[in-house]
N, C-alpha and C positions, 0 to 999 in steps of 0.2 A: 504493500500500500504506500509506504513512505517512498520506496524506490520509484513508484509511478509518479509521485509528486515531484521528486527531485529531478528526474530525467528531463521533463519539459523545461524546467527552469534553467538547467545547464545548456540545453539546446538554444533557448532564447539568448542567454548570455553569449554563447558562441557565435550566434548570428550577429550580435551587436558588435563583436570584436572587429569584423571586417570594415564596418563604418568608421570606427575609431582609427583603424590603420589607414584608411583612405584619407581622413582628415590630417593625420600626422604626416603622411607622405606628401600630401598637397602642400602643407606648410614647409616641410623640409626641402621639397623640390623648389619651392619659391625662394628659400634662402640660398640654396646651392646655385640656381640659375642667376639670381641677383648678384651673388658674389662673383660669378664669372663675368657677368655683363658690366659690373662696376668698372673693371679695368681694361677690358678688350678695346674700347674705342680710344683709349689714351696711351696705348703702347707707342705710337709714333711720337707723341709729345714727350713721353718718358725717355725714349731713345735720344731725342734731340736735346732736351734740356738737362738730363741727368747722366746719360751714358756716353756722351761725346760723339754721337753720330750726326753729322751736319749735312752731308751731301744727300739731296732729295732721293736720288736713285738708290743710295745705300739704305736710306730709311725705309723705302718701300720693300727692298730686298729682305732686310732684317725683319720687318713687320710680317711679311709673308712666311718666312721661315719660323719665326716665333709663334705665329698663329697656327701653322701647320704641325709644329712639333708635338703639340698636345694630342691632335687627332692621330698622328702617326703612332705614338706610344700606346694610345688607347686602342687603336686597331690591332696592335701586336699582342697586348696583354689581356684584352677583354675575354677571350676564350679561356685563358688560364684562371682568371677569377671566377668565371662561370663554372668551371670544373671543380674548383675548391668549394664553391657554394653548394654544389650537388652532394659533396661529401661531408660538409660541416654544417653550416648554418647561413641562410641568406641574410638574416638580420646582422650577423657578424660581419659579413661582407659590406653591408651598408655602413656600419660603424667604421670599419677599416677605411673605406673610401672617404668619408667625411673628415676623419681625423688626419689621414694622410695628406689630403688636399689642403687642409688648414695649415699643416706644418710646412708644406712646400710653398704655399703662398706667403707665409710669414718670412721664410728664408729669402724670398725675392727682395725684401727690403735691404738685404746686404749686397745686392748686385752692384758691381762697379764697372761692368762692361756688358755689351750686348751678348757676348758668349755666355756669361753667367745666367742671364735671363733666359736664353735659349735652352740651356741645360735644365734649369729649374722648371720651365714649361714642359719639357719632355718628361721630367719626373712627375709633374702634376698629372700628366696623362696616364702614367703607370698606376697611380693611385686613384685615377678618375673612374668614371663609369657609374657614378651614383644613380643617375637617371636610368641607365640600362639595367642596373641591379634591382631597381624598384619594380620593374615590370614582372619578372618571375616571382618576386615576393608577393605581389598582388594576386597573380594568377594562381599561386599555390595556397593562398590563405584567404581566398574569397569564394563564396558559393558560386558555382558555374553560371547560374542564371544572373549573377550580379557583376561578373568580371568586366564587361564592357563599360558599365556605369562607373565602377571603381577606377578603371584605367583612365577614363575620361576626366573624372574628378581630380585624380592626382596630376594628370597632364595639365589641367587648368592652372595649377600652382606653378608649374614649370614655365608656362607661357606668360603668366603674370610677372614672373621674375625677369623673363626676357624683355618684357615691355617696360617695366619700371626700373630695371637695373641701370640702363644707360642714363635715364633721367636723374636717378639718385646719384650716379657717378659724376654726372656733369655738375650738379650742385655742390657735391663734396669736393670735386676738383678745384672749383673756384674758392672754396672755403678753407680746406685743410691741405690740399696738395696731393700728388700722386702717391708718395711714400705712405702717408697715413691712410689713404684709400686701401692700400694693401693690408694694413692692420684691420681695417673694418671688414674687408673681404674674408680674411682669415678668421675673424671672430664669428662671422655669420656661419661659416662652415663648421666651426667648433660647436656652435649652438645647435646646428642641425644634427651633429653626431650625438650630443647629449640627449636631444629629444628622441632620437631613434633608440638609444640605450634604455631610457627610462619609460617610454610610453608605447613603443611598438611591440605588438604581441605576435610571435611566430607560432601558429597553431600546428603547422605541418612541417616538421624538420625531417631531413633525410633519415630514412630508417636504417638502423644498425644492421638489421638482418640482410638488407640489400647490399650494404657495404661489405659485410663478411662474405657474402656470395660472390661479390665482384672480385675480392682479393683472391678467392680460390679458383677463379677461372684460369684455365691453361693459357688462354690467349690474352695477353696484356695489350690493351689498345693504346697506341700513342695518339697524338692530336690528329694526325692525318687520317689514321684508321677510324678514329671517333667521328671525324667529319664525314667520312664515307658512310659510316653507320647511320649518321643523322640524316643525310640527304637521300638515303634509300627510301625514306618516307616520301610518298608521291608528291606532296605539296610543299615540302620544306624548301627544296631548291628554288622553285619559282617564287616563293615568298621572300627568300633571301635576296633574289634579284630584284623583286618589287621594291623592297626597302632601300636597296642601293640606288635604284633609279629615282625613287621619290626624293632622297637626299641630294643626289647628283643634280636633278632638275632644279630643285629649290636653290641650292648653293651656287649653281652656275650663273644665276642672275642676281642674287642678293647683294654681293659686294659692289655692284655697278649701278644700283638704283639711284644713288645720289646724282650721277652725271645724267641719267635718263630724266629724272625729275627736273634738273636744271634746264634741260632742253625744252621742257614744256612750260616752265615757270619763268616768264620773262619780266616779272615785276621788279626784280633787282633787290627787293627786300623780303624778309621772312623766308629766305631760301632754306636755311637750316631747319626752320619749323616745318616746312612742307616736306623736307626729306625725312625728318623724324616722324611726321604723321604717316607718310607712305609706308614706313617700316612698322609702326605701331598699330595701324588700323587693322591689319590682318590679325595681329596678335590679340586684339580685343575680341574679334569675332571668334577666333579659336577658343579663347577663354570662356566665352559665353556658350558656344554651341558644342564643344567637345563632350561635356557630360551628357547633353541631350542626345547626340548621335551615338554615344556609347550605350546609353539606355535603350535606344532604338535598335541597336545591333543585338542586344540581349533578347529583343522581342522577335525580330525577323531573321536573325542570323547575320554574322559579320560579313559574309560573302557579298550580299546585296549592297550593304552600306559601302563596302570597299570599292566596288565597281562604280557605283553612283558617284562617289567622291573623286575617283580617278578621272572619270569623264567630265565631271564638273570643273576640275582643275584645268583640264584641257581647254574647255570653253573660256575660262577666266584668263588663262595665259594668252590665248589668241586675242582676246579683247584688249588686254594690256599692250600687246604689240601693235594693234590697229588704232587705238585711241590716241588722239593728239591733244585732247582736253585733260588737264590735270584732275578735274573733278570726276570725269568718267573713269579715269585711271584709278583714282582713289576708291570709287565705287566697286570697280573690278577687284581691287586688292581686298576690300572688305568681304566680298562674296568668296574670293579665293580662300580666305581664312576659315569660312564656314566649312568648306570641303576639306581643307587640310586637317581640321579638327576631327574628322571622322576617319582619316587614313591610318595613322599609326596604331590607335587602339584596335581597329579592325584586324590589321596584320598581326598584332600581338595576340589577340584572341585566337586567331587561326593557328598561329604557331603553338600556343598552349594546347590546343585540341590535338594537333598532329605530331607534336614532339615525342620522341621515344621516351618511354617510362623511365624514371630515375635519371634522365639526362636533360631535364627541362632547363635548368640554369645554364648548362653548357650550350644547349641549343640557342638560348637567348644570347649567350656570349658571342657565338659565331654570327648571329643575326646582327647584333650591334656593331660587330667588327665590319660587317658589310655597310652599315650606316656611316661609320667613321670613314670608311674608304670613300664613300660618296661625298662626305664633307670635305675630304682632302683633295680629291680629283676635280670636283665640280668647279671651284673657283679658278683653278689653274687652267682648265680647258675653256671655261667661260671667258676668262680674260684674254686668252689667245684668240678665240673666235670673234670676240667683240671688236678686235682690231681689223677683222676681215669682213664680217657681215653686219657690223654695228650691233648695238645692244638690242635693237628691235628684233634682229634676226636670231639672237641668242634666246630671247624670250619666246619667240615663236617656236624654235626648236625644242625648248623645254616643254612647251605645250604638246608638241608632237610626241615627246617621250611619255607624257602622261597618257596620251591616247594609245600608244603602242602597249604601254603597261596594262591598261584596262582590257584591251583585246586579248593579250596573251593570258592574263589571269582568268578571263572569262572562259577560255578554252580549258584551262586546268581545273578551275573550281567546279565546273558543271559537267566534268567527265565522270565524276564519282558522286557517291552519296555524301552530301555536305552536312555541316552542322545545322543549317537551316532545315533541311529535310528531316534530320534526326529530331530536331526540336518539334516540328509539326507532328511527327509520329508519336512522340512522347505525349504531346497534348491530346492527341486522338485516343491513345491508350488510357489516358486519365479521364476520358469522357468530356473533355473541355471544348472539343470542336465538333 
């Protein structure tokens, strides 16, 4: 009798944990992304004023290398952290990431040359991956029917940090200078680590029985063999490619928006405001619509939301390339944010469904390595092509990549029984349809 009373209470408490986790991860992702965004726009200023780099060409070269160093090390080390998470604890990996990045950022205050900053940014990427590590934590500690909503809610915090970070950094830069901004950034990362340690609850840790079984296997898998094992799953390879193309398409145009906005805004005043607005406006729509689309994906299946959002981005990018009015351009950027808000949560939900059992975090590690590779290559190739076909041509090509992505995924997603069809069958068996 007593057991019958206690069991429902435990179940209710367990169901409430995922909501608390979502809120904590939303706050910590905001802190982490704000900490990154505080300093990124000011690296050229730091190089010129504090590190003795005065030639404009050298400043651009060092800025590019320092910017890319973090993505390079994150690309190399993300699968390693994913494998460790599958064997230990995903919460521990999040704490490791926040505290490691906090220390690396604090050490940047001792930089006396561009080389020092480059090495420390590379180290930052080694300890990075907080946002990627959050995804498997959510998917493994959230009820399946709530995963999309939880991913969207947590992602809203990350995008809010991306939006407000540069604004906060600009204000602080005028007030306290770049060196002290680094201390602020380090403190924000440290706070994120403490919030994870004290308030995040990991319900599903890697099972010891599975680990013992893995150690007794005759065939010990290295990273290459593990990757081969992961992509044997029919959808995993196409989803990795989809994530790479999403980030590649986005990053191939983002660094060059300022010059494109300048070509449309001939007022001569408020140019920086219009550039900032063009960057932030899509972030606002992402923040608003990402949880809504994530919840919708839980209802109809992530496949349909993913395809709609990919095609929607194609339309928005084509419009951005065609519009010569700054106001229509901003409207297209706002609409683009709506569709971007549904992309990555849908891909992550599908990877969670199709990832090999007991290799979920490792699968996410390889997936986010694909994202980092897109972040790394996108700006390089976009910069090269913009000198040949103009930024309009690069934006148009990015739109075509979204279209190609949607057509390719449509072929793979609907060749087999998908999560959406399984969801409908489950509802029918429950007598709800």
